[in-house]
N, C-alpha and C positions, 0 to 999 in steps of 0.2 A: 504494500500500500504506500502511496506517495504521501509522506508526512508534510511536505511543503504545502500541499493543497489545503490541509487542515489549518495551517498557520496563515494561509493567504485567504482566509474566509472572507469576511467583509468588515469594513469600517465605515464610518460616516465622514463625508467631506464637509466643508464649511457650510454648504447649502443643505446638509442633512440627507444627502443622497447616499445610498449604499455604493461602495466601490471596493474592489479587492484590496486586501492589506498587502502592500509590497514591501519587501525587506529594505529596499533602497529608500523608502519613506520613513523608516524607523530610526531611532537613536540607539546606539549600542547599550545604553542603560535604561531605555524607556520604550516599550512597545505597546501599541494599542490595537485592538481588534477583537472580533468575536465576542463583544460585550465585556471585555476585560482590559485592564491596564497592568502591565508588568513593569515594576520599577526596581532596579538594582540599587540598594542602599548600603551605607556603611553599617556593619554590625556593631551595635553599641556595646555588646558584651565582650568582644575581643577585637583582634586586628583584621578579621576577615570581612566578608561581604554577605549580604542577605538579599533575597528577592521577595517583594511583596506583590500579591495579586489582589487588585481591587476591582470589584464588580462595578460596571458603569452605573452611576447614580448613587453609589454608596460613598460615605466619607471615610470609613475604616476598611483596612484590608481584610479580606476573608481568609487569606493564607499568607503566612510569612515563613520562609525557610532559608536554609543556608545556600549560598551561591559560591560557585567555583572561582578560585583565583586564576588570573591569567598567567601567561608564561613568565612574566617578570616577577611573579610572586608578590606583587604589591597592589596591582590594579585588578578589578574584576574581569572575568571572561565576558566578552560582549554577548548580548542576547542575539539569538539567531532564530530562523523560522522553525527549526526542529525543536529547540528548547522552548520557544513560545507555545508551540502546539502542545507539548507535554505539560507545561504549566497551566494552560487553559483546561486541559483534560483533568488534571489533578484538582484544580480549583473547583470545577464543576462537580467532581465526585465528592469533595468536601462539603459543598453546599447541599448536595443530595443526601448525604449522611446526616447533616443537621436537620433537614426536613423530616427524614425518617425518624430520627430520635425525638423530635418535637411531637410528631404524630403519635409515636409510641407512648409518650408521656400524657398526651391528651385524649387518647382513644383506647378503649378496651372493649372486648366482646367475649361473650360466653354463649354456649349452646345449652339449652335446658329442655328436658322432656316435660310436656304438659299433659293434662288429662287426655286419655285415649292413646297415649304413646307418641303423639306428634311432637316433633322437635322444632323449637323456635330459636332464633338467634337474638340475643339482647345486646345492643351496642350502647356504650356510654361514651359520650363526647363532651369533654370539659370545655367550657367557654371561659377563657382566662381574662375576663373583663375586670379592670381595676375597680370600677364602681359597683358592678353587680356580677360577681363570679357565680357561675352556676354550671349545671351539666344537663344534657339532654339524654334521656333514656329512650331508645327506640327498639321496638319489637318487630322482627321480620319473620314471616312464615317460611315454610320450606321452599317456596318458590322465590323468596327474596322480597316479596311485597311487604310494605310497611303496614303492620297491624295496628300499632298505636305508638304514640310519641308523648312523652311527659317531661316536664322540667323537674329536676331533683337538685339537692344541694351539691355544690362543687366537690365536696369531700365524700360524696357517696362512694362506698367501697363496693365495686362490682365483683361478686363471686357467683358461682353457680347457686349457692344457697341463698344469697341476698336477692338474686334475680328471681328465684323460685318463690321466695316469700313476697316479693314485690308483685309478681304475677298473680299469686293467690289473693293478694289484697285488692285486686281489680285494677289493673293498669288502665287508667283513664286516658282516652285519646285527647290530644290537645291540639 
């Protein structure tokens, strides 16, 4: 696979039009494209260099990692198309893991057997609202259709047993 194609994805020109990212348009310590900015910076912790990846529109970098020294052992190795493509891929993977982790913290589900042996899935989705934190409990039938939905406290602990008790108490649709 040609990795230079990944790095020559698209960037925005001054008029906001998409155009290919060309290595000759990039600075050895600063590359922009594919929704990211890679910046080689002095590592504050030692004499080396680091690279930070910042997603377009964000003020803080999503990823900071060590960067290779150049041949003179003083200056950083210049960014190139292949390195930029790798950095973009890594930064996208880091963001994807953060999204998965956040979802795992805010979403739970269990499957419960109800009267007659039918199985339902009960989902708990926490809404992390500063003013009104709460959660939504949703019951899905075997076909995946929503049977009922109710608001519960944000600290509701979803287990098979709490879901069963909640269902027996009459899950009211809302």
